[in-house]
C-alpha positions in Angstrom: 159.6 82.7 100.2 156.4 83.6 102.0 153.3 81.5 101.6 149.9 83.0 102.4 146.9 80.8 103.2 143.4 81.9 102.4 140.9 79.2 103.2 137.8 81.4 102.6 139.0 83.2 99.5 136.5 85.7 97.9 135.9 87.5 94.7 135.8 91.1 96.0 133.9 93.8 94.2 134.5 97.4 95.4 132.0 100.1 94.3 132.5 103.9 94.7 129.0 105.3 95.1 128.8 109.1 95.8 126.2 109.9 98.4 125.1 106.3 98.9 121.5 106.0 100.1 120.1 102.7 101.3 116.7 101.9 99.9 117.1 104.0 96.7 118.7 103.6 93.3 122.4 104.5 93.5 125.0 104.8 90.7 128.6 103.7 91.0 131.3 106.0 89.7 133.9 103.3 89.8 134.0 99.5 90.1 136.9 97.3 91.0 136.8 93.4 91.1 139.8 91.6 92.6 140.6 88.2 94.2 140.3 88.8 97.9 140.4 87.3 101.4 143.0 88.3 104.0 145.8 86.0 102.9 145.4 87.1 99.3 145.4 90.7 100.3 148.7 90.1 102.2 150.1 88.4 99.2 149.2 91.3 96.9 150.9 93.8 99.3 154.0 91.5 99.6 154.3 91.5 95.8 154.2 95.3 95.7 157.0 95.4 98.3 159.1 93.0 96.2 158.9 90.0 98.5 158.6 86.5 96.9 155.2 85.1 97.7 152.9 82.2 96.8 149.2 82.4 97.6 147.4 79.2 98.5 144.0 78.2 99.9 140.7 76.7 98.8 138.9 77.8 95.6 135.7 76.4 94.1 133.2 77.0 91.3 133.1 79.9 88.9 134.1 82.4 91.6 137.1 80.2 92.5 138.2 80.0 88.9 138.0 83.8 88.7 140.0 84.1 91.9 142.8 81.9 90.6 142.8 83.6 87.1 142.8 87.0 88.7 145.8 86.2 90.8 147.6 84.9 87.8 146.8 88.1 85.8 148.2 90.1 88.7 151.4 88.1 88.5 150.9 86.6 92.0 152.2 83.0 92.1 149.4 80.8 93.4 148.7 77.1 94.1 145.1 76.6 95.3 143.3 73.3 96.1 140.1 73.1 94.2 136.9 72.3 96.1 133.3 71.4 95.0 131.7 74.3 96.8 131.4 77.8 95.3 133.9 80.3 96.7 132.2 83.4 98.2 131.9 86.9 96.8 131.9 90.1 98.7 130.9 93.7 97.9 132.2 96.9 99.5 130.3 100.1 98.8 132.5 103.2 99.4 131.0 106.7 99.7 133.6 109.4 99.0 132.2 111.2 102.0 133.7 108.6 104.3 131.0 105.9 104.7 131.8 102.3 104.0 129.4 99.3 103.7 130.5 95.7 103.3 128.4 92.7 102.3 130.1 89.4 102.7 128.8 85.9 101.8 129.4 83.1 104.2 131.3 81.0 101.8 131.4 77.3 100.7 131.2 74.1 102.8 134.4 72.0 102.7 134.6 68.3 103.2 137.2 66.2 105.1 138.8 64.9 101.9 139.4 68.4 100.6 140.9 69.4 104.0 143.3 66.5 103.8 144.3 67.5 100.3 145.0 71.0 101.6 147.2 69.7 104.4 149.2 67.8 101.9 149.5 71.0 99.9 150.8 72.8 103.0 153.4 70.1 103.6 154.6 70.4 100.0 154.8 74.2 100.0 156.6 74.3 103.4 159.6 72.6 101.8 160.6 75.8 100.0 159.1 78.4 102.4 160.5 80.6 105.1 157.2 81.9 106.5 153.5 81.0 106.4 150.7 83.5 106.9 147.4 81.9 108.0 144.8 84.5 107.5 141.0 85.1 107.5 137.8 83.3 108.4 137.2 79.6 108.1 134.5 78.3 105.6 131.8 75.9 106.6 132.9 72.4 107.4 136.4 73.5 108.6 137.0 72.8 112.4 137.6 75.8 114.6 141.0 74.4 115.5 142.2 73.9 111.9 144.7 76.8 112.1 146.1 75.1 115.2 146.5 71.9 113.2 148.3 73.7 110.4 150.6 75.4 113.0 151.4 72.0 114.4 152.3 70.8 110.9 154.6 73.8 110.3 156.2 73.9 113.8 160.0 73.9 113.6 159.9 74.2 109.8 159.0 77.8 109.1 158.0 81.0 110.8 154.2 81.5 111.1 151.8 84.4 111.4 148.2 84.1 112.4 145.5 86.7 111.5 141.9 85.6 112.2 139.2 86.3 114.8 136.9 84.7 117.3 137.2 81.0 118.2 139.6 80.2 115.4 142.0 82.9 116.8 141.7 81.6 120.4 142.2 78.0 119.2 145.0 79.1 116.9 147.0 80.8 119.6 147.3 77.4 121.4 149.2 76.4 118.3 152.0 78.8 119.2 152.3 81.0 116.1 155.4 83.2 115.9 153.1 86.2 115.4 149.4 86.9 116.1 148.0 90.0 114.3 144.3 90.8 115.1 142.7 94.3 114.9 141.5 96.0 118.0 138.0 94.7 117.8 139.2 91.1 117.3 141.6 91.5 120.3 138.7 92.8 122.4 136.9 89.5 121.8 139.9 87.7 123.2 140.4 90.1 126.1 136.7 90.1 127.0 136.3 93.9 127.4 136.3 97.1 125.4 139.6 99.0 125.1 139.7 102.6 126.3 143.4 103.5 125.9 146.8 102.4 124.9 147.3 100.6 128.2 144.4 98.3 127.4 145.9 97.6 124.0 149.3 96.8 125.5 147.6 94.5 128.0 145.8 92.8 125.1 149.0 92.2 123.2 150.4 90.7 126.4 147.4 88.5 126.7 147.9 87.2 123.1 151.4 86.2 123.9 150.4 84.6 127.2 147.9 82.5 125.2 150.6 81.1 123.0 151.9 83.6 120.4 155.6 84.5 120.5 154.8 88.1 119.5 151.6 90.0 118.9 150.5 93.1 116.9 147.1 94.8 117.5 146.5 97.0 114.5 144.6 100.3 114.7 143.4 103.0 112.4 146.4 105.1 113.2 149.0 102.4 113.6 149.5 99.5 116.1 150.5 98.3 119.5 153.0 95.4 119.4 154.6 93.1 121.9 157.6 91.7 120.2 159.9 89.0 121.5 163.2 88.4 119.8 165.3 85.3 120.0 166.3 84.5 123.6 164.0 87.3 124.9 161.3 85.8 127.2 159.6 89.0 128.2 159.7 91.0 125.0 159.2 94.7 124.4 155.9 96.6 123.9 155.8 99.3 121.3 153.3 101.9 120.1 153.7 102.8 116.5 151.5 105.6 115.1 151.1 108.0 112.2 148.8 111.0 111.9 145.6 109.8 110.3 144.8 110.9 106.8 141.6 111.0 104.8 141.1 107.5 103.7 139.8 106.4 100.3 139.2 102.9 101.7 140.4 101.1 104.8 139.6 97.6 103.4 142.8 95.6 103.5 144.8 98.1 105.6 145.4 95.6 108.4 146.5 93.0 105.8 148.9 95.5 104.2 150.2 96.4 107.7 151.0 92.7 108.3 152.7 92.5 104.9 154.9 95.4 105.8 155.9 94.0 109.1 156.7 90.5 107.7 158.7 92.0 104.8 160.9 93.7 107.5 161.1 90.5 109.4 162.3 88.2 106.6 164.8 90.9 105.6 166.3 90.9 109.1 165.2 94.5 110.0 165.2 95.5 113.7 161.8 95.8 115.5 161.4 99.5 115.1 162.1 99.4 111.4 159.6 96.6 111.0 156.9 98.6 112.7 157.7 101.6 110.6 157.2 99.5 107.5 154.0 98.0 108.9 152.3 101.2 109.7 153.4 102.9 106.5 152.1 100.0 104.4 148.7 100.0 106.1 148.4 103.8 105.7 149.4 103.7 102.1 146.7 101.0 101.4 144.1 103.4 102.8 144.9 106.0 100.2 143.7 103.8 97.3 140.6 101.6 96.6 141.3 97.9 96.5 142.6 95.7 99.3 146.4 95.4 99.4 146.8 98.0 96.7 149.2 100.9 97.3 151.9 103.0 95.7 155.5 102.4 96.7 156.1 106.1 96.7 153.3 106.6 99.2 154.8 103.8 101.4 158.3 105.3 101.3 157.0 108.8 102.1 154.8 107.6 105.0 157.5 105.4 106.5 159.6 108.5 107.3 156.7 109.9 109.3 155.9 106.9 111.5 156.6 107.4 115.2 157.6 104.3 117.3 158.0 104.5 121.1 158.5 101.8 123.8 155.7 101.3 126.3 155.8 100.1 129.9 155.6 96.4 130.1 152.5 94.6 131.2 153.2 91.5 133.3 151.3 88.3 132.4 151.9 84.8 133.6 153.3 82.7 130.7 
């Protein structure tokens, strides 16, 4: 069983607006409202892949009720801690010509009692879990090192994956997750410079492991660069996994779907190359449809056969 954690869950509304023009009246041709936030997106993709999953996190107010009810309607098992604050909403405006605009609320403020209740929830869910995914931003009132605290609670009990950004990512890496999975921009924040080629990406993946993660995946628009360490392998192997880019309907949630594909392969005991093929295919399939974490299994299977995975030269970092 995989458990996904979304502390800053959202009610996501996606609008398809042909020829979107700021400052004028626009009409949407399609509207989709779904529970969202990175962990929820991962859970949705895992369910499509047939992997048992429970979504947990914090939910409050009317938006929080809609998030929980929406997950239940989708058939995604969930066990959220209710909070007093109102869960956030977000809106993505998609122009079929390729432009994408996102408007995201900051989210609720969480108090210490609510955080302690959530830690108890994590301890309870860990009893029946194989892997925890800690994903997304932190709402107000949650300490920057909260993911590191959760990782300490889970250490030695389950596998862990961390997908966040900024100070929570840096602090979380010190908690030694089994996998860190930022996108390129988020990895640049950790590395401290802008990437110009695959060598920079490989170096960034090595940096993530030197800061505490066992393995790291940096996801890109056409695939990912990964440094993966198997049991007993101190140095690890660096891979570049890629797929010819296709015209995207929406890239929202593609990184979350990529992570879901990789973790599905991991819990099923697949070798590294197969895991990366599954990851890239899942992320690419997500981009072919509107809605984060939504894709067709037929697209996933077809794309998986087209993913190219190669080993890269190792980048040496002091551990």
